[in-house]
N, C-alpha and C positions, 0 to 999 in steps of 0.2 A: 546500383547503390546497395551497400551492405547495411541493412536496416539495424541490425544489432549493434554494429560499430557506431552508427550514427547516434543511437540511443545511449550507448555507453558514454560517448562524448558529451551528450546533452546532460546526462546525470552528473558528470564531472563538473560541467559548467554550473548546474544548479547548486551543487555542493559548495563550489568556490564562491558563488554569489551570496549564499546564506551564511557562510563562515564568519564574517565580521559582525553580524547583527548581534545586538544585545537586548536584554529585556529586564524590566523592573519587577519587583515583587507583584504577584506571588511566585513568579518564576525564579528558581534558584539554580537549576542545572538544565543544560540543553545537550542532548546527544544527537549526533548526526551519523546514522549508519551508512550513509553514502560515502563517508570518510573512512571510519574504522572497519567497516564491513564491505569495503568497495570490491574486494575480490569475489565474494559470494554474490553480490548484486550483479557484477559484470558477468559471472557465470550464468546466472538466471537469465539475463538478457541475451547472451550468446546462444543459449540452448532454446529459449522459448519465445524470443522476440525477433526471430529471423525471417518471419513471413507476415504478410498482411493478415488482419484479423477481422472477423465479422463483429465480435463483441469484445469490448473492454469493460471489465468490472473495476470500479474506482473506489478505493477506500479513503479514509480521512488522513490518518497518519499512523506511525508504527505503534503497535501495542508493546507493553514492557517485556513480554516473554515471546514475542514473535519477531517482527522485522528488527526490533531493537537488538535482538540477540543474533539473528541469522542474516540480516541484510536482504531478506526476501519479503515482499508484502504479505501480511497475515501469516508470517513464516513460522508457524508452529513446528518445533524441531523434528519430530518424526515425519511430518509431511514433507519437509524440505530434504532431510537427510535420506529417508528410506524410500519415499515415493518419487521425488524429483531427482534424487541421487546427487544432491549438492552438499558438499562438506568441505568448505574452505576454511583456512585460518581466519580467525576474527581478532581484531585488535581491541583497543580500548579508547574511550574518549579522553581528551586531554585532562578534563576535570571530572572525576567520577564520584557519584553520590555513594556514600558508604552503604546505604540501604538498597541501592540499585546497581549491583556490580554487573559488569558484562562478562558472562561466562561462556558466551558463544554456544557451541553445540554441546557443551557440558552443563548447560543450565537445566536444573531439575524440574522447574515449573512448566506447566503447560499453558499455551495461549489458547484459551477456550474459543475465541472468535475464529482463529485460524484452524483449529481442529474441526469446527463445524463447517467452515467454508470449504477448505480443501477436502474434508471428508466427504462432503456432498459431491464435489466434482469427481473425486476418485471413485465413489460408488456409481456415479452415472456413466463415466467415461472409461473407467478401468485404468488406462495408462495415461501418464502426463502427455505423451505424444498425441493421443486422441483428443484430449482436452485442448491443448495449446494449438492444435491445427487451426481452430477458428476462434479461440478465446485467449484473452490475456488478463492478468490482474496487476493493477498498479495502485500506488498510493498518491493522493494529491500532494500532500506535504510529507517530506522525509524526516522532519525534525521531531524529537521527543522532548516534551516539556515537563519538568518536575518542580514541585514545590520544595521548600526546605525540609519537609517531613519525608520526601520521596514520593508523595502522591502524584499520580499521573494528571497532567493538565491538558485538556484537549484544546485545539486551536480556536474553536468557536467560543471558548470561555475567556480568551485573552484580550488584552487591550487592542481595539481596532486600529489605533494609531501605530502601535508597535508592530502589529501584524501586517500593515499595509505593504511594506517591502517584501514580506514573505509571500503574500498573496500575488504580488506582481511577478515574482520569480517563479512561483509554482504554476501560475496560469500560463506563463510563457512556456514552461516545460510541458504542461498538459497539451498546449497547442501543438508543440513539436511532436508529442506522442501521437496525436490524432493525425497530423500531417503524414507521419511516417507509416503508421500502421493502417491508416485509412479505414477505420471501423464503420460499420453501418449503424451500430448501437454503442452508446456510452451509458453504462448503467451504474448509478451511484449505489454503493453499499451503505445505505442510510441517507438521511435527509441532507446532512451537511454536504456530502460528496455530490449528491444530485444538484444541490444549489450551485456549487462551483462549476459543475458541468454545464449548467444552463447558461452560464456567462459566455460560453463559446458558441451559442446557437446562431448569433448573427454572423459570425465568421465562417461557420460550417452549416449553412441552412439545410443541407440534406441529412445531417447527423440526427439520429433519433435518440432521445434521452428518456430514461426511465429510472426507477428506483426499486431495489429490493430491501427487505428488512435487514438491518445490521445484526450480525450474530452475537453481539456483546452480551455476556451474562448479566450485565447491569440493566438490560432491557427486559422487563417482565414478558413482553410479547415474544422475545427471542427464546425464552425458556419454555415456550409452549409450542413444540413441533416446528422449530425454525426451518428445518429442511423441507418439511411439507409445505410451509407457507411460501418459501422461495420457489419450490417446484411448481406450485399452483400459479404463482405470479409469472414465471417463465412460460408456462403453458398459455396463460392469458395473453401474453405478448406474442404468442406463436413462434417462440424461439426454441422451445424444447418440445 
C-alpha cells in the first residue's frame, strides 16, 4: 500500500466533504488550503508521509501565515521552502478577504508558531529526512475561519452546532491518518488538539496520547522558552 497516495486521497475526500459547509456570524470568510494549496500539501505527503511513524504531532487548524499560505501544517515559509524544499504554485480561495490575501510563498509575514515548531525540529534533527523518519506533523482541521474584520477565529470558539459536521469529517480523517501511519504516540500541540485526539482512544486502545505546549505567541507561556518547555516534556515522555 502506498501510504502517501492513500493520505492524498483522504485529504481530497476531507476537502470535498467540507466544501459545501457554511457558517453564520461571526464567521465571514473560510479558506481551505487543501483546495487552493493542494499541490503543496500533496508534495508534503508524498515526501514525508510515505512510511509508518512513531509520533504524530497534531495541530488545531492553519495559521494565517503558515498552512494558510503554504498548504503545509505550521508551514512557516522559510521552513517549508528552504528546509523541506517544497515550493509549489499556490492558488486562491474562491472568496478572498481583502485584509487576508493569499500570497503563497511570496507572503512577507512570518508564522511564529511554525517558526518555533519547525525550528526546534530542525535544530534537533538537522535534516527533514531525519525528523520525518519517525515523526509527522498534521492539523486536525484544515479550514481557516475569519471574521468580517479579518481576525482569525479558532475552531474551539465557533458554534458547536455548525462545527458538528466539521468535527465528524475531521475525526474520520484523523482516524485514517492513524490507521495508515500507525503511530505509537499522538501528541496534541495544545489542549484542543489533545482533546480531539483523546476521542480516538476507544478505537485505538494502544495509542498513547499526550500534549505539548502550543507555540502561539498569543500564549504567555509559549513566549518563555517554548523550545525548552517542549524539550523537557518530550524527555519526560522518554521520546527524546
